[in-house]
C-alpha positions in Angstrom: 23.3 230.4 129.1 25.9 231.7 126.8 24.3 230.1 123.7 20.9 231.6 124.7 22.5 235.1 124.9 24.2 234.6 121.5 20.9 233.5 119.9 19.1 236.5 121.5 21.6 238.9 120.0 21.4 237.3 116.6 17.6 237.5 116.7 17.8 241.1 117.7 20.0 241.9 114.7 17.6 239.9 112.6 14.7 242.0 113.7 16.7 245.1 112.7 17.6 243.8 109.3 14.3 242.0 108.5 12.6 245.0 106.8 15.6 245.2 104.4 15.7 241.5 103.4 14.9 241.3 99.7 15.8 244.9 99.0 19.3 245.5 100.5 20.1 242.0 101.9 19.4 238.6 100.6 17.9 235.9 102.8 21.1 233.8 102.1 23.3 236.6 103.3 21.3 237.1 106.5 21.3 233.3 107.2 25.1 233.2 106.8 26.2 236.5 108.3 23.5 237.3 110.9 22.4 233.9 112.0 25.8 232.3 111.4 24.3 229.2 109.6 26.4 227.0 107.5 25.3 225.5 104.1 24.1 222.3 105.7 22.1 224.1 108.4 20.5 226.3 105.7 19.6 223.3 103.6 18.1 221.5 106.7 16.1 224.5 107.7 14.7 224.8 104.1 13.6 221.1 104.3 12.0 221.6 107.7 10.2 224.8 106.6 8.8 223.0 103.5 7.7 220.1 105.6 6.0 222.4 108.1 4.3 224.4 105.3 2.9 221.2 103.9 1.6 220.0 107.3 0.3 223.5 108.1 2.2 223.7 111.3 4.8 226.4 110.4 4.8 229.6 108.5 4.1 233.3 109.3 2.3 234.3 112.4 -0.5 235.9 110.4 -3.0 233.9 108.4 -2.6 234.4 104.6 -6.1 236.1 104.5 -4.8 238.7 107.0 -1.7 239.3 105.0 -3.8 239.7 101.8 -6.2 242.1 103.6 -3.3 244.3 104.8 -1.8 244.3 101.3 -5.2 245.3 99.8 -5.6 248.0 102.4 -2.2 249.4 101.7 -2.9 249.5 97.9 -6.3 251.0 98.4 -5.0 253.8 100.6 -1.7 255.0 99.2 0.2 257.8 100.9 -0.9 261.3 99.9 1.6 264.1 99.3 -0.1 267.1 101.1 3.0 269.3 100.9 2.0 270.8 97.6 -1.5 271.8 98.8 -2.3 275.4 97.7 -4.4 276.1 100.7 -1.5 275.2 103.0 1.0 277.7 101.6 1.1 279.6 104.9 4.1 278.6 107.0 3.5 277.0 110.4 6.8 278.4 111.6 7.0 282.1 110.6 9.6 283.0 113.2 11.9 280.2 112.1 11.4 281.2 108.5 12.4 284.8 109.3 15.6 283.6 111.1 16.5 281.3 108.2 16.0 284.1 105.7 18.1 286.5 107.8 21.0 284.2 108.2 20.9 282.9 104.7 21.1 286.4 103.3 24.1 287.1 105.6 25.8 284.0 104.3 25.1 284.8 100.7 26.7 288.2 101.0 30.0 286.6 101.8 
């Protein structure tokens, strides 16, 4: 029971860190520090993953075609910056703008 709880906590941390692997954290660092794997375990996992990839029994939960389609969709529809739109110059929070201006001018007088 204790081992299952430890594994659950490690996987929870892994889910939190996963988006940052390859950018802020290396996979090796995550394996050593989050999953608490030693060098032998890491090597064994790499062998097993390679074997499963060859057999077609392991790998990501999405098919490669789905991953490629998601990547293509993301590239075809990049985010648009609509904050600089000339037609949208009117504030959506005029009262808040007034308050900010009022207190800013008071602070700037000091």
